[in-house]
Residue frames as qw, qx, qy, qz and C-alpha x, y, z in Angstrom:
[[0.032, 0.518, 0.598, -0.611, 51.75, -80.24, 10.49],
 [0.198, 0.715, 0.543, 0.392, 48.87, -78.48, 8.72],
 [0.166, 0.013, -0.079, 0.983, 49.05, -74.67, 8.49],
 [0.002, -0.705, -0.707, 0.048, 45.85, -72.86, 9.70],
 [0.150, 0.148, 0.051, 0.976, 44.84, -69.31, 8.98],
 [0.069, 0.628, 0.626, -0.458, 42.15, -66.97, 10.20],
 [0.248, 0.469, 0.378, 0.759, 40.50, -64.43, 8.02],
 [0.007, -0.364, -0.376, 0.852, 39.40, -60.96, 9.01],
 [0.445, 0.647, 0.449, -0.425, 36.39, -59.03, 7.66],
 [0.351, 0.747, -0.320, -0.464, 38.48, -57.87, 4.58],
 [0.966, 0.244, -0.056, -0.056, 39.59, -61.43, 3.75],
 [0.176, 0.730, -0.621, 0.225, 43.13, -60.90, 4.82],
 [0.927, -0.135, -0.348, 0.045, 44.67, -64.31, 6.17],
 [0.209, -0.788, 0.483, -0.320, 46.62, -64.45, 9.32],
 [0.641, 0.120, -0.756, 0.058, 48.52, -67.66, 10.38],
 [0.718, -0.585, 0.024, -0.377, 47.61, -69.32, 13.47],
 [0.460, 0.380, -0.746, 0.296, 50.24, -70.58, 15.68],
 [0.519, -0.307, 0.495, -0.626, 48.30, -72.50, 18.21],
 [0.214, 0.011, 0.977, -0.023, 46.92, -76.00, 18.96],
 [0.457, -0.064, -0.415, -0.784, 43.99, -76.87, 16.84],
 [0.332, 0.080, 0.837, -0.429, 40.95, -78.48, 18.21],
 [0.639, 0.475, 0.250, -0.551, 38.03, -79.95, 16.51],
 [0.873, 0.349, 0.321, 0.117, 38.02, -81.47, 13.06],
 [0.224, -0.740, 0.395, 0.496, 41.25, -81.33, 11.33],
 [0.510, 0.017, 0.755, 0.411, 41.29, -83.61, 8.33],
 [0.179, 0.254, 0.620, 0.720, 40.38, -81.32, 5.48],
 [0.217, -0.793, -0.535, -0.192, 37.82, -79.36, 7.46],
 [0.021, -0.789, 0.165, -0.591, 37.84, -76.07, 9.34],
 [0.602, -0.170, -0.600, 0.499, 39.55, -76.16, 12.72],
 [0.376, -0.895, -0.101, -0.217, 38.73, -74.11, 15.98],
 [0.624, 0.273, -0.425, 0.597, 42.05, -72.87, 17.30],
 [0.539, -0.802, -0.231, 0.109, 42.92, -71.75, 20.84],
 [0.494, 0.475, -0.283, 0.671, 45.62, -69.23, 21.83],
 [0.436, -0.359, -0.521, 0.640, 46.77, -67.95, 25.15],
 [0.068, -0.885, -0.382, -0.259, 44.83, -64.84, 26.31],
 [0.565, -0.415, -0.204, 0.684, 47.82, -63.03, 27.81],
 [0.177, 0.040, 0.192, 0.965, 47.17, -60.02, 25.63],
 [0.181, -0.604, -0.690, -0.356, 43.51, -60.03, 26.05],
 [0.073, -0.285, 0.259, -0.920, 41.77, -56.96, 27.61],
 [0.145, -0.351, -0.900, 0.213, 39.41, -57.90, 30.37],
 [0.056, 0.713, 0.435, -0.546, 37.86, -54.54, 30.59],
 [0.447, 0.505, 0.460, 0.577, 37.02, -53.26, 26.99],
 [0.145, -0.137, -0.051, 0.978, 37.38, -49.60, 26.30],
 [0.043, 0.691, 0.685, 0.226, 34.44, -47.41, 25.70],
 [0.018, -0.694, -0.084, -0.715, 33.14, -43.89, 26.13],
 [0.162, -0.008, -0.639, 0.752, 33.71, -42.30, 29.65],
 [0.208, -0.715, -0.664, -0.064, 30.60, -41.86, 31.68],
 [0.128, 0.382, -0.046, 0.914, 29.96, -38.16, 32.21],
 [0.436, -0.531, -0.020, -0.727, 28.42, -36.45, 35.12],
 [0.885, -0.435, -0.088, -0.139, 29.23, -39.29, 37.54],
 [0.145, 0.679, -0.681, 0.231, 32.20, -40.22, 39.53],
 [0.664, 0.029, -0.745, 0.060, 33.46, -43.62, 40.78],
 [0.662, -0.689, 0.016, -0.296, 32.32, -44.28, 44.34],
 [0.101, -0.679, 0.707, -0.169, 35.06, -45.25, 46.70],
 [0.678, -0.195, 0.690, -0.164, 36.08, -48.98, 46.72],
 [0.795, 0.257, 0.540, 0.103, 36.36, -49.87, 43.07],
 [0.004, -0.594, 0.411, 0.691, 37.96, -49.15, 39.77],
 [0.094, 0.152, -0.823, -0.539, 37.17, -49.95, 36.13],
 [0.533, -0.110, -0.612, -0.574, 34.35, -52.10, 34.97],
 [0.501, -0.286, -0.784, 0.229, 34.35, -54.20, 38.11],
 [0.126, -0.189, -0.421, 0.878, 34.16, -50.97, 40.29],
 [0.344, -0.034, -0.175, -0.922, 31.28, -49.59, 38.24],
 [0.614, -0.217, -0.683, -0.331, 29.32, -52.82, 38.39],
 [0.395, -0.254, -0.684, 0.559, 29.98, -53.07, 42.18],
 [0.027, 0.129, 0.198, -0.971, 28.66, -49.45, 42.49],
 [0.510, -0.113, -0.441, -0.730, 25.53, -50.10, 40.58],
 [0.571, -0.222, -0.787, 0.073, 24.95, -53.26, 42.57],
 [0.244, -0.209, -0.536, 0.780, 25.35, -51.25, 45.83],
 [0.158, 0.011, -0.024, -0.987, 23.09, -48.60, 44.51],
 [0.607, -0.132, -0.440, -0.648, 20.19, -50.84, 43.74],
 [0.436, -0.107, -0.864, 0.226, 20.48, -53.30, 46.51],
 [0.010, 0.370, 0.607, -0.704, 17.47, -52.82, 48.87],
 [0.363, 0.302, -0.088, -0.877, 15.47, -50.70, 46.18],
 [0.479, 0.084, -0.760, -0.431, 14.57, -54.08, 44.40],
 [0.053, 0.042, 0.899, -0.433, 13.31, -55.74, 47.66],
 [0.446, -0.376, -0.598, -0.550, 9.68, -56.88, 47.59],
 [0.105, -0.117, 0.668, -0.727, 7.90, -55.97, 50.55],
 [0.407, -0.412, -0.750, -0.319, 4.79, -57.77, 51.81],
 [0.490, -0.682, -0.023, -0.543, 2.56, -56.83, 54.63],
 [0.489, 0.079, -0.739, 0.456, 4.15, -57.62, 57.92],
 [0.493, -0.556, -0.122, -0.658, 1.76, -57.72, 60.76],
 [0.431, -0.464, 0.623, -0.459, 1.38, -58.93, 64.33],
 [0.187, 0.131, -0.963, -0.142, 1.46, -62.81, 64.66],
 [0.489, 0.145, 0.631, -0.584, -2.13, -63.85, 64.79],
 [0.092, -0.018, -0.844, -0.528, -4.41, -65.94, 62.68],
 [0.601, 0.171, 0.277, -0.730, -8.30, -66.15, 61.98],
 [0.138, 0.100, 0.948, 0.270, -9.76, -69.55, 60.68],
 [0.580, 0.276, 0.146, -0.753, -13.01, -69.73, 58.85],
 [0.376, 0.157, 0.894, 0.187, -15.04, -72.19, 56.87],
 [0.450, 0.409, -0.119, -0.785, -17.07, -71.17, 53.58],
 [0.615, 0.293, 0.727, 0.087, -19.21, -73.37, 51.45],
 [0.074, 0.458, -0.417, -0.782, -18.47, -72.52, 47.96],
 [0.676, 0.428, 0.542, -0.256, -21.14, -73.31, 45.24],
 [0.622, 0.326, 0.525, 0.481, -21.33, -73.31, 41.42],
 [0.161, 0.919, 0.171, 0.318, -21.57, -69.52, 41.40],
 [0.397, 0.388, -0.392, 0.733, -18.60, -67.15, 42.28],
 [0.581, -0.740, -0.329, -0.082, -18.56, -66.81, 46.18],
 [0.003, 0.819, -0.386, 0.424, -16.71, -64.55, 48.35],
 [0.839, -0.124, -0.466, 0.252, -14.26, -66.73, 50.41],
 [0.535, -0.493, -0.228, 0.647, -12.25, -63.94, 52.06],
 [0.130, 0.976, 0.171, -0.029, -12.49, -60.05, 51.85],
 [0.496, 0.610, -0.202, 0.583, -9.69, -57.79, 50.91],
 [0.591, -0.740, -0.152, 0.283, -7.68, -56.69, 53.93],
 [0.497, 0.663, -0.055, 0.557, -5.83, -53.64, 52.92],
 [0.443, -0.893, 0.011, 0.078, -3.59, -51.37, 54.93],
 [0.169, 0.852, -0.489, 0.076, 0.05, -50.12, 55.28],
 [0.646, 0.288, -0.663, 0.246, 2.98, -52.38, 55.83],
 [0.095, 0.100, -0.719, 0.681, 2.68, -53.73, 59.44],
 [0.473, 0.194, 0.505, -0.696, -1.13, -53.62, 59.48],
 [0.743, 0.323, -0.213, -0.546, -3.50, -55.98, 57.73],
 [0.972, 0.016, 0.224, -0.068, -3.29, -59.44, 56.42],
 [0.167, -0.644, 0.677, 0.313, 0.12, -60.95, 55.64],
 [0.198, 0.139, -0.903, -0.354, -1.21, -64.20, 54.05],
 [0.741, 0.034, 0.246, -0.625, -4.11, -66.41, 53.48],
 [0.009, -0.187, 0.972, 0.145, -4.19, -70.19, 53.21],
 [0.768, 0.091, -0.095, -0.627, -7.04, -72.12, 51.65],
 [0.217, -0.140, 0.965, -0.030, -7.64, -75.90, 52.29],
 [0.624, 0.019, -0.408, -0.666, -10.21, -77.65, 50.11],
 [0.290, -0.114, 0.870, -0.383, -12.05, -80.06, 52.51],
 [0.731, 0.325, 0.081, -0.594, -14.64, -80.80, 49.91],
 [0.787, 0.046, 0.610, 0.075, -14.90, -83.67, 47.59],
 [0.667, 0.559, 0.342, 0.354, -14.36, -81.79, 44.39],
 [0.479, 0.049, 0.008, 0.876, -12.12, -78.95, 43.03],
 [0.010, -0.920, -0.284, 0.269, -12.73, -75.27, 43.75],
 [0.551, 0.504, 0.179, 0.641, -11.44, -72.49, 41.48],
 [0.348, -0.687, -0.244, 0.590, -9.94, -69.44, 43.25],
 [0.415, 0.308, 0.285, 0.807, -9.76, -65.87, 41.89],
 [0.031, 0.045, 0.142, -0.988, -11.22, -62.43, 41.76],
 [0.522, 0.381, 0.516, -0.562, -14.86, -61.61, 41.68],
 [0.691, 0.557, -0.141, -0.439, -16.44, -63.18, 38.62],
 [0.128, -0.435, 0.885, 0.103, -14.10, -66.20, 38.74],
 [0.887, 0.167, -0.087, -0.422, -15.10, -69.30, 36.70],
 [0.907, -0.171, 0.375, 0.086, -13.97, -72.83, 36.42],
 [0.751, 0.532, 0.104, 0.378, -12.15, -71.82, 33.17],
 [0.245, 0.800, -0.218, 0.503, -10.31, -68.66, 34.69],
 [0.636, -0.706, 0.181, -0.254, -9.80, -69.64, 38.30],
 [0.144, 0.556, -0.796, 0.188, -6.71, -71.18, 40.07],
 [0.812, -0.122, -0.504, -0.267, -7.55, -74.86, 40.66],
 [0.306, -0.464, 0.671, -0.491, -7.63, -76.08, 44.24],
 [0.557, 0.003, -0.795, -0.243, -8.16, -79.84, 44.17],
 [0.783, -0.525, -0.153, -0.296, -10.00, -81.70, 46.79],
 [0.871, -0.412, -0.039, 0.266, -7.61, -82.22, 49.88],
 [0.620, 0.313, -0.051, 0.718, -5.17, -79.71, 48.64],
 [0.281, -0.857, -0.259, 0.347, -4.03, -76.40, 50.18],
 [0.524, 0.474, 0.101, 0.701, -2.43, -73.28, 48.92],
 [0.335, -0.711, -0.235, 0.572, -1.13, -70.10, 50.57],
 [0.368, 0.689, 0.240, 0.577, -0.92, -66.56, 49.15],
 [0.365, -0.382, -0.239, 0.815, 1.05, -63.55, 50.49],
 [0.006, 0.405, 0.454, 0.794, -1.70, -60.89, 49.52],
 [0.155, 0.288, 0.560, -0.761, -4.30, -58.60, 50.91],
 [0.366, 0.015, -0.532, -0.763, -6.57, -59.20, 47.89],
 [0.728, 0.035, 0.361, -0.582, -10.03, -60.48, 48.13],
 [0.039, -0.187, 0.959, 0.210, -10.60, -64.20, 47.01],
 [0.735, 0.131, 0.059, -0.662, -13.61, -65.63, 45.45],
 [0.211, -0.187, 0.948, 0.146, -14.29, -69.38, 44.59],
 [0.716, 0.250, -0.182, -0.626, -16.37, -71.29, 42.32],
 [0.572, -0.187, 0.796, -0.071, -17.05, -75.09, 42.58],
 [0.131, 0.095, -0.826, -0.540, -17.19, -77.44, 39.46],
 [0.504, -0.353, -0.675, -0.407, -20.06, -79.18, 41.02],
 [0.599, -0.567, -0.556, 0.106, -22.15, -79.00, 44.26],
 [0.268, -0.911, 0.165, -0.267, -20.98, -77.20, 47.35],
 [0.788, 0.180, -0.414, 0.419, -17.46, -77.59, 48.52],
 [0.617, -0.764, -0.117, 0.148, -16.14, -76.96, 52.06],
 [0.562, 0.557, -0.233, 0.565, -13.25, -74.50, 52.08],
 [0.617, -0.682, -0.246, 0.308, -11.26, -73.85, 55.10],
 [0.320, 0.783, -0.059, 0.530, -9.48, -70.39, 55.35],
 [0.673, -0.508, -0.212, 0.494, -6.68, -69.25, 57.56],
 [0.214, 0.899, -0.020, 0.382, -5.76, -65.51, 57.53],
 [0.658, -0.323, -0.231, 0.640, -2.47, -64.46, 59.18],
 [0.012, 0.965, 0.122, 0.232, -2.22, -60.97, 60.44]]
């Protein structure tokens, strides 16, 4: 059996008494050893000015406490409004055309989402005022797209006038 050694940062060799895996014929080997003496939670400086909340200890406890503290604060809220919808049709030409106005308001008031359907024969590009065919979100003929937003949307057609159906949900 071939003897294998590991070197530390100072060049000191330590014999390895484990099962080698990987290349073994005159090449370096990767060795495995049982992790019975491994420390699952490495040491470090104590956290000062804080105390462990009930229900956990060590690294796992701290991670659980942090997760508990941030859960809910990272939630993304969107407008939630009464269930009603308003349909509309807009002809969009080759200049930026307002399709739907901004509907602002507090959560529970205002628009929750807007859906566009391109009922025309060519693509329409959606975006803010001043949208162009180069900067807008493409909505091909026969396609639909929904956005959870209260923002205004404008559209511009690549050619001619395109028929856009709009459904706002409140």
